[in-house]
Structures are given as C-alpha cells and as structure tokens.
C-alpha positions as CSV (number, residue, x, y, z in Angstrom):
1,M,56.4,-23.7,18.4
2,D,54.2,-24.5,15.4
3,N,56.1,-28.0,14.0
4,T,53.6,-27.8,10.7
5,L,54.0,-26.1,7.4
6,T,51.6,-26.0,4.6
7,L,52.6,-26.7,1.4
8,T,51.5,-24.0,-1.6
9,K,51.8,-27.0,-3.9
10,P,50.6,-30.1,-2.5
11,L,52.3,-33.3,-2.9
12,T,50.3,-36.3,-4.2
13,R,51.2,-40.1,-4.1
14,K,49.9,-42.8,-6.6
15,T,50.0,-46.2,-7.0
16,K,52.5,-47.7,-9.5
17,E,50.2,-49.9,-11.2
18,T,47.4,-47.3,-12.1
19,G,48.5,-44.1,-11.3
20,E,45.4,-43.6,-9.2
21,I,46.0,-41.1,-6.5
22,V,46.2,-42.5,-2.8
23,E,47.0,-39.7,-0.6
24,N,47.1,-36.0,-1.3
25,I,49.6,-34.2,1.3
26,D,49.2,-30.3,1.8
27,T,51.0,-30.2,5.4
28,L,54.1,-31.5,6.5
29,T,54.5,-32.1,10.4
30,F,58.1,-32.3,11.6
31,R,59.6,-33.9,14.5
32,P,62.5,-32.6,16.8
33,L,65.9,-34.7,15.4
34,V,67.6,-36.8,17.8
35,A,71.4,-38.0,17.6
36,G,70.6,-41.2,15.0
37,D,68.8,-38.9,12.8
38,L,72.4,-36.4,12.6
39,F,74.5,-39.8,12.1
40,A,72.0,-40.9,9.2
41,A,72.4,-38.0,7.6
42,L,76.3,-38.1,7.8
43,D,76.4,-41.2,6.6
44,A,74.1,-40.4,3.7
45,G,76.1,-37.5,3.1
46,G,79.1,-39.8,1.9
47,E,82.4,-39.2,4.0
48,A,82.5,-43.0,4.2
49,G,80.3,-43.7,6.8
50,Q,81.5,-40.4,9.0
51,G,78.0,-40.8,11.5
52,S,78.9,-44.3,12.4
53,L,82.5,-43.6,13.2
54,V,81.2,-41.0,15.1
55,R,78.8,-42.9,17.0
56,A,81.2,-45.7,18.1
57,L,83.9,-43.2,19.7
58,L,81.3,-42.0,21.7
59,A,79.7,-45.1,22.5
60,R,82.9,-46.7,23.5
61,S,84.0,-43.5,25.7
62,I,80.7,-43.2,27.4
63,N,80.0,-46.9,27.4
64,M,77.0,-46.7,26.2
65,A,75.0,-49.0,23.3
66,H,74.3,-46.8,20.0
67,K,70.6,-47.3,20.2
68,D,70.6,-45.4,23.5
69,I,72.8,-42.6,21.7
70,D,70.9,-42.3,19.0
71,R,67.9,-41.0,21.3
72,L,70.3,-38.5,22.7
73,D,69.1,-34.9,22.1
74,L,71.0,-32.9,19.4
75,E,71.7,-30.4,21.9
76,D,73.6,-33.0,24.3
77,L,75.1,-35.0,21.4
78,I,77.1,-31.5,20.3
79,A,78.1,-31.2,24.4
80,A,79.1,-34.7,24.5
81,L,81.0,-34.6,21.1
82,G,83.0,-31.4,22.5
83,K,83.6,-33.5,25.5
84,L,85.1,-36.7,23.3
85,E,86.8,-34.4,21.0
86,S,89.3,-33.3,24.1
87,F,89.9,-36.7,24.1
88,L,91.4,-37.0,20.5
89,P,95.3,-36.1,19.7
90,A,96.3,-32.4,19.2
91,S,96.8,-33.1,15.7
92,L,93.2,-33.8,14.9
93,R,92.3,-30.6,16.8
94,T,94.6,-28.4,15.1
95,G,95.1,-26.8,11.8
96,G,92.4,-24.2,10.1
97,K,89.2,-25.8,10.9
98,A,87.2,-27.7,13.8
99,S,88.3,-31.0,14.3
100,A,86.4,-33.8,11.9
101,L,83.8,-34.6,14.9
102,L,82.6,-31.5,15.8
103,Q,83.4,-29.4,11.9
104,G,80.1,-28.1,10.5
105,L,78.0,-29.4,13.5
106,S,78.3,-27.0,16.0
107,G,79.5,-23.8,14.4
108,S,82.6,-23.4,16.8
109,Q,85.7,-21.9,15.4
110,P,89.1,-22.3,16.1
111,V,90.8,-20.0,18.3
112,G,94.5,-19.2,19.2
113,N,97.5,-18.7,17.1
114,D,97.6,-22.4,16.1
115,G,93.8,-22.9,15.7
116,A,93.7,-25.4,18.3
117,Q,90.3,-25.9,19.9
118,P,90.0,-24.4,23.2
119,S,89.8,-27.4,25.5
C-alpha cells in the first residue's frame, strides 16, 4: 500500500522572525495508526477525556500498562474493546445506539428488539 500523498498545493514553513522559507512540503507520508493515536484523538475531540477513560478501563481489565495499550494495532484495540464491553452493565449496552466504548469506532450497530449488543 502506498502511504504517500503528493500535495497539489505544497505547504511552506517559515521562520517567525524573518518570514524566510525554511521548508517546502510537497509530499505527506502516513504511518499506520495505533491505539494511542485514537485515544489522543478522542481526548482532543472533547468528551471530557473519553480516550483516557477507555484506556484506563482497558488497562485495569487486562492488567497492562497504558503505554503498552497505546501501541496496540487499531484492529486489535477494537477487538479488545468488544471484549471489554461485555463486562459493562446492560444499561450501558442498551438503547438505540452502541455503547459509549464502541460508538463510532467499530461501525457496529445494535441488534435485537431492545437494541442490546450481542455478547
């Protein structure tokens, strides 16, 4: 998979003092995302530190350090969150949408008459 993108309108970086161009950026190079990237994005997006909350719940459940959880592949993270979700009270897994842990992350939709996630 090609992980680069050539910009149609290159960016320039300039010094604050003189405005001199110090770098031209015409290509972006992407790296695969890991769990820590998602947690940081959740925290940055608001929701009062939702990334930190999810990371802490997962860390306590599997007895793993936060820094190790942050290095998980996103696919593995989503699978781990699915397992973690099964330990949540039913009230957090019912209703018209997925639980707070997985809503918007896995694309899974609730099923069943009461909207409960399958376990």
